[in-house]
C-alpha positions as CSV (number, residue, x, y, z in Angstrom):
1,M,11.0,85.8,42.1
2,K,7.7,87.7,41.4
3,T,8.0,89.8,37.9
4,L,6.0,91.9,36.0
5,R,5.3,89.5,33.3
6,L,4.2,86.6,35.5
7,Q,0.4,86.2,35.7
8,T,0.2,88.2,32.4
9,G,-0.7,85.6,29.6
10,L,-2.8,87.8,27.8
11,L,0.1,90.2,26.8
12,L,2.7,87.4,25.7
13,F,1.9,88.5,22.0
14,L,3.3,92.3,22.9
15,V,6.7,90.7,22.9
16,L,6.3,89.1,19.6
17,I,5.6,92.4,17.8
18,S,8.6,93.2,15.3
19,F,6.8,96.2,13.2
20,S,6.1,95.0,9.8
21,C,3.7,95.2,7.4
22,K,0.3,94.7,5.0
23,K,0.2,97.1,2.2
24,K,1.8,100.0,1.1
25,K,0.1,103.5,2.3
26,A,0.2,107.2,0.9
27,I,2.9,109.3,2.3
28,S,2.9,112.8,3.1
29,P,5.4,115.5,2.1
30,L,8.6,115.7,3.9
31,D,9.0,117.9,6.6
32,K,12.4,119.7,4.8
33,S,12.5,122.4,7.6
34,K,13.8,119.4,10.0
35,N,15.7,117.4,6.9
36,I,13.4,114.4,8.0
37,C,13.6,111.1,6.4
38,P,10.5,109.2,7.1
39,L,11.0,105.5,6.8
40,L,8.4,104.0,4.3
41,S,9.0,99.8,4.5
42,I,11.5,97.4,5.6
43,A,12.0,94.4,3.4
44,D,13.2,91.0,4.2
45,E,15.8,88.9,1.9
46,T,13.4,87.7,-1.0
47,G,12.1,91.2,-1.2
48,K,8.8,90.9,0.7
49,S,7.7,93.8,2.6
50,I,8.0,93.0,6.4
51,Q,7.1,96.6,7.8
52,D,4.7,99.5,6.6
53,Y,4.5,102.8,7.5
54,E,1.3,105.0,7.2
55,Y,1.8,109.0,7.6
56,I,-0.7,111.8,7.5
57,E,0.5,115.3,7.6
58,S,4.1,114.5,8.7
59,K,2.8,112.3,11.7
60,L,3.3,108.3,11.9
61,V,-0.1,106.9,12.3
62,R,0.2,103.5,11.6
63,I,2.6,100.5,11.6
64,Y,1.3,97.3,9.6
65,D,3.3,94.2,10.9
66,R,3.0,90.8,9.5
67,D,6.4,89.5,10.3
68,S,5.5,87.1,12.8
69,I,2.0,87.7,14.2
70,P,0.0,90.2,11.9
71,T,-0.6,93.2,14.2
72,T,-1.6,96.8,13.7
73,L,-0.1,99.9,16.0
74,I,-2.1,103.0,15.6
75,F,-1.2,105.8,17.0
76,R,-3.5,108.9,18.3
77,Y,-2.3,112.7,18.7
78,N,-3.7,115.6,21.0
79,E,-3.9,119.3,19.6
80,K,0.1,120.0,20.6
81,K,0.9,116.8,17.8
82,Q,2.1,114.7,20.7
83,V,1.0,110.8,20.6
84,N,-1.9,110.6,23.4
85,K,-2.9,106.9,22.6
86,M,-1.4,104.0,21.2
87,Q,-3.7,101.1,20.2
88,V,-2.0,97.6,19.4
89,Q,-4.1,95.3,17.5
90,S,-3.0,91.5,16.8
91,D,-4.9,89.1,14.0
92,N,-4.7,86.7,16.7
93,S,-6.7,88.2,19.8
94,S,-9.6,90.2,19.9
95,E,-8.3,92.1,22.9
96,N,-6.7,95.3,22.0
97,F,-4.0,96.8,24.0
98,D,-4.2,100.5,24.8
99,V,-1.9,103.0,26.2
100,L,-2.5,106.6,27.3
101,Y,0.1,109.4,27.6
102,F,0.4,111.9,29.6
103,Y,2.7,115.0,29.8
104,D,4.5,117.4,31.7
105,D,4.5,121.3,31.2
106,Q,8.0,120.5,29.3
107,G,6.6,118.3,27.0
108,N,8.0,115.2,28.5
109,V,5.8,111.8,28.8
110,A,5.1,112.0,32.6
111,R,2.4,108.8,32.7
112,T,1.5,106.1,30.8
113,K,-1.7,104.2,31.5
114,A,-2.4,100.6,29.8
115,S,-5.3,98.4,29.1
116,I,-6.1,95.1,27.6
117,A,-9.7,95.0,26.4
118,G,-10.5,97.9,27.9
119,I,-9.3,97.4,31.3
120,E,-6.7,99.5,32.8
121,F,-4.2,96.9,34.7
122,M,-0.6,99.2,34.8
123,E,0.4,102.5,35.3
124,N,4.0,103.7,34.8
125,T,5.5,107.0,36.1
126,F,8.6,108.8,34.9
127,V,11.6,110.6,36.5
128,I,13.3,112.7,34.0
129,T,16.7,113.5,35.1
130,D,18.9,115.9,32.5
131,K,16.1,115.3,29.4
132,K,16.6,111.7,30.1
133,I,13.9,109.0,31.7
134,T,16.2,107.5,34.6
135,S,13.8,105.8,36.6
136,V,10.3,104.3,35.9
137,E,7.6,103.5,38.8
138,T,5.2,100.6,37.8
139,V,1.8,99.6,39.2
140,I,-0.1,96.5,37.8
141,N,-3.3,95.7,39.0
142,L,-4.6,92.2,37.9
143,F,-6.4,89.6,38.4
144,G,-7.1,91.4,42.1
145,R,-3.4,91.9,43.0
146,S,-1.4,95.2,42.8
147,I,2.3,94.4,42.2
148,G,4.7,97.4,42.4
149,A,8.1,97.6,40.4
150,K,10.9,100.4,39.3
151,T,12.9,100.8,36.5
152,R,15.7,102.2,36.7
153,I,18.0,103.0,33.2
154,E,21.9,104.0,32.7
155,Y,23.1,105.9,30.1
156,N,26.4,106.0,27.9
157,N,27.0,108.8,25.8
158,N,23.1,109.2,25.4
159,N,22.1,105.8,24.4
160,V,20.5,103.3,27.2
161,S,23.4,101.0,28.0
162,K,21.8,99.4,31.0
163,V,18.4,98.5,32.4
164,Y,17.6,97.1,35.8
165,S,14.4,96.2,37.2
166,S,12.9,95.3,40.4
167,V,9.7,93.5,41.6
168,D,7.8,94.1,45.1
169,N,11.1,95.3,46.6
170,D,13.0,92.2,45.4
171,P,16.8,93.0,44.5
172,E,17.4,94.8,41.1
173,L,17.7,92.1,38.2
174,L,19.2,93.4,34.6
175,A,16.6,93.8,32.1
176,F,18.4,95.3,29.3
177,V,22.2,96.1,28.0
178,G,22.9,97.9,25.2
179,E,26.6,96.9,24.1
180,S,27.3,98.8,21.6
181,Y,25.6,101.6,19.2
182,D,27.0,103.1,16.0
183,D,27.7,106.8,15.2
184,K,24.4,107.5,13.0
185,P,21.1,109.1,14.4
186,Q,18.6,106.7,14.9
187,F,16.6,106.1,11.7
188,S,13.5,104.8,13.5
189,P,10.7,107.1,13.4
190,P,10.3,109.3,16.3
191,V,7.3,108.1,17.7
192,Y,9.4,104.7,18.4
193,K,10.8,106.7,21.5
194,I,7.1,106.7,22.4
195,A,5.7,103.6,21.7
196,A,8.7,102.1,23.8
197,L,7.5,104.2,26.8
198,G,4.4,102.4,26.4
199,F,5.6,98.6,26.9
200,V,7.8,99.4,30.0
201,G,6.5,96.7,32.5
202,V,5.6,94.3,29.8
203,A,8.5,93.8,27.3
204,N,12.5,94.4,27.4
205,N,13.1,94.5,24.1
206,F,12.2,98.3,23.2
207,F,14.5,100.3,25.3
208,S,17.2,100.6,22.3
209,F,14.7,103.4,21.1
210,M,15.3,105.5,23.5
211,G,18.4,106.9,22.8
212,D,20.1,108.6,19.9
213,N,21.8,106.1,17.7
214,N,21.4,102.4,16.4
215,L,22.0,99.8,18.2
216,V,24.8,97.5,16.9
217,S,25.1,95.0,19.8
218,G,22.9,94.1,23.3
219,K,21.6,91.5,25.1
220,I,17.4,90.9,26.6
221,Y,17.5,89.8,29.8
222,D,14.3,87.3,31.6
223,E,12.6,87.7,34.4
224,K,15.4,85.6,36.7
225,G,17.9,88.0,35.0
226,K,19.6,86.0,33.1
227,V,20.3,86.3,29.2
228,D,17.4,85.9,27.2
229,Q,18.7,86.5,23.9
230,K,21.7,88.5,22.3
231,M,21.4,90.6,19.6
232,D,24.0,91.6,16.9
233,F,23.4,94.3,13.8
234,A,25.4,95.0,10.9
235,Y,24.2,98.1,8.8
236,I,25.2,99.2,5.5
237,Y,24.5,103.0,5.4
238,D,23.9,105.2,1.9
239,K,26.0,108.6,1.8
240,K,22.7,110.2,3.8
241,G,23.4,108.3,6.5
242,L,20.3,106.2,6.1
243,P,20.6,102.4,6.4
244,M,20.3,100.8,3.0
245,Q,20.8,97.2,4.3
246,C,21.2,95.2,7.8
247,Q,21.9,92.1,8.9
248,T,20.9,90.6,12.2
249,T,22.1,87.7,14.1
250,V,19.6,86.4,17.1
251,L,21.4,84.0,19.8
252,R,18.4,82.6,21.4
253,N,18.6,78.9,24.0
254,G,21.7,78.1,22.5
255,V,20.7,78.5,18.8
256,S,21.7,81.2,16.3
257,F,20.0,82.6,13.2
258,T,20.7,85.2,10.7
259,K,18.5,87.6,8.8
260,S,18.7,90.1,6.3
261,T,16.2,93.3,5.7
262,S,16.6,96.5,3.4
263,F,15.2,99.7,3.8
264,Q,12.7,102.2,2.1
265,F,12.8,105.8,2.9
266,A,11.0,108.9,1.3
267,C,14.1,110.6,0.7
268,N,15.4,107.5,-1.6
269,N,12.0,105.9,-3.1
C-alpha cells in the first residue's frame, strides 16, 4: 500500500519529537481570568528536565526538546493571537519543517501548508462538524509526484477514539486508537491542538491532543494498518487536577519499557 510517510525520509525525525527542553525560560504572568496554569517543564526520573516551555504574554512561543533528538518548536502568532506558523528545528538536520495555518471566519483551522527546507510539499484541508475536525483531505507533492489521502476521525466523549487513513483511494486503515482517557482537562498547552494539526499526514502520534482529556491508553498504527506501539499512562494528580507524576509504559516490537516523569506548572512553582 502507498502511504503518506513513504518517500518522505527527510521527515522521519518528526516522528521522534517528544517535546523536551534545553534551559529554563521566563514565564509570563498567569491569565487568572481563564484560570490557566501553564506547563513549565517535565523532568525524567533523575530530575533532569526533558521539556521546557517559553511563554510571552501568556502565549507559548517555544518548546525546547532534548529527550531524544534536540529539537525546538517555534510558534508565531497573527494579530488575532492565532498561531499562523510553526517551525520545527532539529539539531540533526539543517532543513527546518514549517507549517502555515489558515483559519475560517469562526476561528477554526481550515487549512495548513507544510514545507521543508523552504519547499512546500503538503497541504491539509480540514472538515469541521459540530465544532470537531472529522476528516482531513491531504495532498502531498514530493519528488515530482502528487499523492492524495484522507484522514477520518471518530470521537467518544469529545476525545479522539479512532483515526482512519486512506491513500490514493486505497481502503481505510487504522492510524490511531484512543482506547481510554481520564476525566481531567487536558493539561498540555492549548497550542498542542494546533501543533497536532500540522503533523497530520506525517505522523500518527499527535491525535490524542485533539480531545478534551488526557490519554490513558492508546495505540499507534503503521502504514500497513498494524499496531506499531501501544501506550499506557498512569497519572498522579494534585488537588487542582494537575499531574504531579506519570508512569508511561510503551510496548513496541514485543519489547516493553517504562519511564517516569514529573511535571512543573506555574501554579505550583
